N, C-alpha and C positions, 0 to 999 in steps of 0.2 A: 634917827636917833643913834644908830651905831656909829655914824660918822663922828658924832660928838663924844660918844662913850663906847669904844670898841668892845669892852668886856660886859656890856649890858646883856642880861639874860631875860628873854621874853617868853612867858608862858601864857598860851591862849586858854582861858578857862571858861569859855562860853558855849560849850557843847559843840565844838567844831567838828565837822565831818573829817574822819581820819584819812585825809589825803596827804601823801608826801609833799604835795605842792605847798602846803602851809609852812614847811620847814625852810622855805625861802625867806619867810618873814618872822618866824618864831623858832625858839629852841625846842619847845615842847608843846603838846596839847593835853587837855584834861581827858581822862579815860572815859568820861561821861557816867551818868548814873548819880545816885545819892552819895552824899559825903560818907555816910555809914549806914549799913543795914546788915542783915544777917541771912545766911543761906546754909542749907545742909545741917549736919549734926556735929556735935562736939561742944567744946567750951565756947564762950562768947568770942574769945580771940580767934579760935579756929573757924567759927562760923563767919566772922567778919572777913577773914582772909579768903574764905571760900566765896563770899559775896563779891569781894574785890576781883578775884580771879574770874568769876562768872561774868562780871561786867566787862572786863578786858576781852574775854573770849567773844562774847556776843557783840560788843560795840566796836571792837577794833579788829580782832582776828577774822571774824566773819564779815563785819561791816566795811572794813578797809584793809584787805589782806596784804597790801603793799606797804602799809605804814610800818616803820621800824619801831618795835616795842621799846627800844632804848630811848626813844624820844617821847615817851608818855610820862605825864605827871600822874602818879597813882594816888598819892595823898600826902599831906603834911601832918602836923600834929593837930589833934582834935582836943580842944579844951572846952568841956561842957559840964554844967552842973545838973542839967535836967534831961539829958539825952538818954533814951532807952538803951540799956545794956552797956553803958559806959561808966 
């Protein structure tokens, strides 16, 4: 694919094991976990950020300590009418 389009950006979003080896084939992997959830205390926004950070720590820092954090896809825009807390 990159031979045809060198600037192609590939994001693996399938719950990929956090191994640096994936970066031979893709630019980023998904941090794993739910799209959104809440953890800790504070406003909904603060609790979502805490949940995101918790997932990164548990799934990437502990699960794959050699994986570079700058190659993680943390999340994009969530557009939802019926999601709890959004």
